[in-house]
N, C-alpha and C positions, 0 to 999 in steps of 0.2 A: 547037884550038878557034878559032872565028872571033872576032875582036875585038868584033864586033857583038852577041855573045850577052850576055844580061842577067847581071848579077852575082848571086851567091848569098851572102847574109849569113850570119854564124855564128848569128845569132838575129834574131827579128822579133816584136814584140809582137802579140798577137791581139786587136786593137781594131777595133770596127766601129760600125754605126749605133746599136746598143743603148747603147753607152757615150756616144756623142754626144747621144742623147736624154736620158740620165741627167744629163748636164751641163746641158742646157737646163732640165730640171726644177729643178735646184738654183739656177741663176742666177735663174730666175723666182721662186723662193721668197723670195729676199732674204736667206737665211741661208747664207753660203758658208764660214764657218770651222767649227771644231769644234762640231757640233750634232746634230740628229736623224739625219742620214745616217750620221754616225760611230757613233752609238748603235746604229742598225739594223745596220750592217756588223759591229760587234762581236758583237751577238747572233747574227747569221747565221753568222759565222765560228766562234764557240764551238760552235754546234749542229753545224756541218759536221765539225769535228775531234773533237767529243765532250769538250770542255773545260767546266769549270764557269764559267770566267771568261776573257774576252778583252778586251784593252785596246789600242786603236789608237794608234800614235805616228808620228813623222815619217819614220823609216826604221829599218832593222834595227840599225844601229850604236847609235842611241839606245835601242832595245829592249834590246840586250845590256848597255849601261851601266846602265839601270834594274834589270835582272835581277840583275846582280852586286851592285849597291848594296843591293837588297832582301834578298839572302841573307847580307849582312853583310861583303862584301869592302871593306876599308879600307886605309889607308896601311900599307905594310910586309907585307901579306899576299901569299900566292902562289896562283896559279890554274893548275892543270894543263890544258894544251891542246896543240894542234899548231901547228907552224910552217907546215905545208902547208895554208894557208887564205888567203883574202883578208885583207889587213892589218887590216881593221876588227875581226877577232876579237881580236887582241892589243891594238889601240888601246883597245877598251872596257875592258880590264883596266887599262891605264895611266891611263885617265881616273879610275879609283878610287885612283890612286897605289899600285897593287899591281904585282906582278912576274909576267909570264907565264913559266910553266915548260914548255918545249917537250919533247914526246916524239915518237917516230917513228910513222909510219903502218904499217898492216898490210903483210905481205909480198905479199898477193894482192889488194890493193885500195888505195883512196886515203883511207880513214878512220883515225881514231885506233886504235892497237893497245891493247886493254884489258889485255893481258898486261904492259904496261910501266907501268901507272898506279901500282900500289902501291909500287913501288920509288922513285917520284918523290915520294911523300907525305912531308912533314916536319911538325913542329909548327906551321909557319906556313901550311900549306895550308888555304885557306878555301873553295875550290870546285873542281869539275871542269867545264870548259867543253868539251863534245864537239861535233863538227861533223858534220852529215849532208852530206858533200861531194858536189857535183854532183847532189844529189837522192837519192843512194843512202843509205838508213838505215845508221847505224853500229850496232855491236853494243851496243845500248842496254841490254839485259837485264844483260849482264856489267858494264857501267859503273854502272848503278843499284845492283846488288848490292854493288859495291865502295864506292860512296858510302854506302850504308846501313851496311855493316860498319864504316866509319871515321867515321860521322856527318858526312859531307861532302856538302853540297848539290850537285846535278847540274843544270847549265843547258845546254840544247840550243841550239846555233847551227843552227837549221833554216831559215836564209836561203834555201836552195835547195830545200827539201823539201816545199813545200806540195803536198798530194795524194799524197805517198808514204805507204806503209803498212808496218807491222811486225806479224809474227805474235806475239801476246801471249796466253799461256794458252789457246792453241788458237783464238783469234779474230783476224781481220785488223782492226787498228785504225790509225787515222790518226796520222801523226806530228803532234804538237801536242796530244795528248789531255789533259795531257802525262803521260809516263811518268817523267820526271825531275821536278824541282821547278818549272822554268819552261822554256818553249820560246819561241824568238824567230824571227820570220819577216820576210822582205823582200819588197817589192812593186816592186823596181827593174825597169826595162824588160827586163832579161835573164831575169827569172824567169817561171815559167809563168803566174802571175797578176801583173798590174802595175796600179798606180795612178799611174804616172808616177814616183813614189817613195813610200815609206811603209813602215811596219812594224807588227807585231802581237806582243803577248805573250800567251801562254796559261798558265794555272795552275789548280790546284785549291784554292789558298789564297786565301780572301777578304781576308786581311791583306796579302798581296803585291799583290793587285789594287787595294786601297785606296791603297797606297803609290804604285803606278804612276800612278793617276789624280791623286793629289795632286802628285807631282813633275813630271808632264808639262806642267802648267800653272802653273809658277812657284811651286808650293807654296801656291797660293791656296785658301783654305778653302771657298769657294763657287764652284760652276761657273757658267759663263755661262748655261747653260740654266735652272738654278735661279733665278738672279737675274732673268732675263728673264721667267720665268713667275710670279714672286712678286707678290702683291697688296700687299705691304708693302716698304718700303725696307730693303735688306740691305747691310751693310758687311762686306766680306771681311777676313780676317786672313791674315798670312804668318808662320807660326810656325817654318818651316824653309826651308832653301835648296831652290829648285826650278829647273826648266829650261823652256825653250820648245820642247817636244818634241811639239807637237800635230799631228794629222792634220786636214786641212780636209774640209769636207763635199763639196767638188768631187772630191777624191780618193776619199773613201768611196763616193760614188755610182758611180764607175767600178768600184771594188772589188766592190760588190754585184753588178753585172752580170757581172764576171769570175768571181766565185765561182759563179754559176749555171751558167756554162759549163765550170767546172773539170773535172768528171768526163769530159766529152767531150774536153777538151784533153789530159788525161792518157792517155786511151785512144788518141788519135791519136799521141801521142808514143811510147807503148809499141809501137805498130805500126811506126813509123818506126825505132825502135831495133832491132826484130827484123829489119826489112828490111836495115838496115846489117849486122847480125850474119850474116845469110845471104849477103849479097853480098861481104862482106870476109873470109869465113872461110878462104879459101884462098890469100891473098897474103902472109902472114907477119906480120901485125899482131897485137899482143896486144889482145884485145877484152874489154870490161867484162862482168862477169857478176853476176847477183843471187844473194846467199845464199838458201837455201831459205826463210828467215824474213823476207825483205824484198821489197817491191815498189817499185821506183823510179818517180818521175814522169818520169825521163829528161830532166831539165832540160838536161843536157849529155851528149854522147856522146864520151868521151875514149878514145883509142886509143894503145897503146904501140908505138913504133917498134923494129925489131930492132936489135941491137948493130951499130954502125958506120954507121948511116944518120943523116945530118945533119938535125936538127930544123928549123933555119932554112931549109935548102935545100928541104925538102919543103913547108914553109909558103909559101915564095916561089914555088915551082912552081905551087901551087894558086892563089895570089893572081894570078899572071900569067895564069891562065885564068879569072879573075873569081870565084874561090871563096875566101871569107874563112874563116880559122881563128884559133884562139888557142893559145898555148903551154900546156903543163900548168900546173896550179895553182901559184901563186907560193910561195916559202918566205920567211916573214917575217924569219927570222933573217939572211937574206942581204942585206936592205935596209939602207941607211945609217941609217935611223931606229932600227934595232935592231942596229947593228953592234958595240955594246959589251956587255960582260957586265953593266953597270949597267942595261941596258934589258931583259934577259931572263936566264933560266937554262936551258941545254940539259941536261936531266936524262938524256938518252940520246943516242947517236949518231943523227944525222938523215940517214943515207945513203939510206934508202928515199925519204924526202921529197925530197931533192935529185935523186935519179935520176928520180922521177916528174915533176919540173918540167922536167928536161932531155930526157927521152926520150918525152914524150907530147904529143899535140896534140888539141885539141877541134874536132870536125867540125861543120859546119852541121846544126842540127836545130831546127825551128820549126813552129808551126801552119800548116797549108795548104802545107807543103813538098810539091812534086809528085814523082811517081815519076821524071820526067825529070830534075829537079834532083838527086835522090838518086843516080841512076845516073851523072850527070855527075861527081859527087864520086868515086864508086867507080871509074869508068873512068879518071879522072885519076890516082888512086892506083895502079891496076893497071898503067897504062902506065909510070909512074915507077918502080915496083918492078921491072918487066921491064927497064927501061933500066939501073937500078942493078946488076942481076945480070949484065948483059952486060959484055963486055970493054971496051966503048967508054965506060963510065961508072964510073970508080973510086969505091969507097966513100970517104966523108969521115969520118975518125975525129975525134969531138969530145969 
């Protein structure tokens, strides 16, 4: 490849003039913090996913924290989850002074293995925190049934899964309806929908929603909007500990525009994923597949390398040609912050999780990715695989 060729990022936010105009509208209104745009975004988001309630917050980590707090996770409790996730999944558990209990992922995917959950349940188990990794829905029906059988709440880390769908009682339904007790979303720039940063909680419980709204604003008994619109002087109360977890109206205005475009963004990403699958089917990679009951938003396209092929070498080869990638999803238990048994409990061997981190890479996939860009990625991989299989390029065992 010529050095002058433009680089291909692993992800790129789909932002345009509509979002810029939305920001102008908010700036000119004079109300830029949590206010009418946030309320509108919440209403529109709830309607989109089919949830009774949606509450906007500052990011998905804060959403996870509030969700776990709402279902009763406190000091000394255990929460069953996966190590194979971004570190925020476990951090939110630790914010509650609880212990993450890690189990392994499926043999044929990157999501939590429901078959391992019940063996990890103890009298201290307070919640199951499942992750829809990379936008692919996990086996939510099996997980929810386990939760109901043991009277354990199910919280969905749906950070990556906005626009993804699951087949539920014969109908395609959006992740976030919710099917568990609470679902939590992220609007980080790597996500399909972004507000710069931000998060959302969805639930069918009015009591959970009331708690989210109280806690996200310092535990203040009166909202800014209520006080601003009142014809009488109002003094607020602070009866319990709260947090500064608010979303701004600037973020929400962007989110509203992004939400309007979401169906088209998901359709585009699904087409790109299918193109990758067709183009890469013959070179020896393990390609991601959808279960018959799931439709991914394809936030990320993660491929498995064959045994003996060095992950870092492949990534460096692509980077040298202006193509950005990321390694497979991290394993939290391998990080120093979780290096001791005091910080977590591994309820099962995590060999699949570790293998997924070491043997997979995430390829570029983003809105308005061109056929030329996709084929550049494919051709670089094809040439590298051909070189590796030749006598001149020995395999690197890692």
